[in-house]
N, C-alpha and C positions, 0 to 999 in steps of 0.2 A: 634614410633622408624623414620618412614618414613616424622615421622616435624625434624627431625632434619639435613636428608642433600636435597634439593632441587635437581629434578630431572636433568636438565643440569648440576647441580655441580657433582652427578653422570652421569652421559652421559660425562664428561669428563671426569671424573678421570677413567671410562674404558675404552674410548680410547687412556690413556697414558700406562695403561699393557698393552694394546693391542701392542700398538707402544713396549714397551718392551720385553715382552714374548717370548720366545722361544720355536719353537715345538721339543721339545726331541725327538717323534719318537715312536714307538714301546714299551714301561715297560719292562723289564724284571719280572719272579716273583719274589717275594720277599714273604719270609715267617721269620718272625724274629720279631714283636713286641709279647709283652704279650696280646694285642688287636688286633686281622686278622684286621680290619674295617681302624686302621694306616698302612697298611703294603702299601699304594698303593700311602704315602706317603714316605715311606723309595724307594718305586719304585723308583718316578720322581728326588730325588736328584738324587738318582744313575744315572737314565738315562739322568739326565744332566748335572750331574758332578756339584752339587754345594757343594759350599765352607763350605752352615749353611745350615742346619734346622732350623727354629726356633719356639718353642711352648711353651708349658703355661702345658702339658699334663705332669707333674710329674714322673706322681708312672709308664711310660708301658716306653714312647719315652724318656723322658731326663733320668731312666736311662740306655739307651744302651749306653750314651756316644758318638757313630760316629755309622756312617754305612759306612760302606767302604769308600770313602774318602771326606765322611761329618761327620765336624762334628753337634753334638745335641743339639746344646739352652738353655736355659730359654730367654724369650724379656726382660729381664733384661742386662743379662747376655749380651747378640747380643748389646744393646743398650750401656753399656759402652764399648765395643770393640771400638764400634762408635765411641764416646769420644775418647777414648783413642787416636785410629788413628788417629784421627781431630786434636787429638789435638801435633802430634807426627810431621804432615803434616806444620802442622803452626807453631814450632817450628826450624824444618828443610830449612822456608823460610828465619831465621834472621830476623832482627829484619826493622822497616818497614819505607821504606827512605822519608825526606819528601820532596814534590810535588815540579816538577820544574817549575811550573806555569800552567805547560799544566795540561788542565783539557780534560777529554771522554764525551762527549756529547754521548749520547745514542738516 
């Protein structure tokens, strides 16, 4: 597995995650999952007021459907939400206009 990701790319990814990460502070006590080792995920989603908790854990976490304000969804369902949301944004933008002749250079 180590051969798949070059160290400099892994470091770059970690740095990008650090920029987006939020410290949610102290976690609440949660005892809700059929697997107690999953309760910390529910606590993090609650403390961080997450919209979604994405998991492949079909028998335990997905069975809960929601925790507080967080929807618990599968990877494929989340991907479908993302694609559908992106499509809606593109549809709302209207048709593309032809260029006025000016080009942006970066």
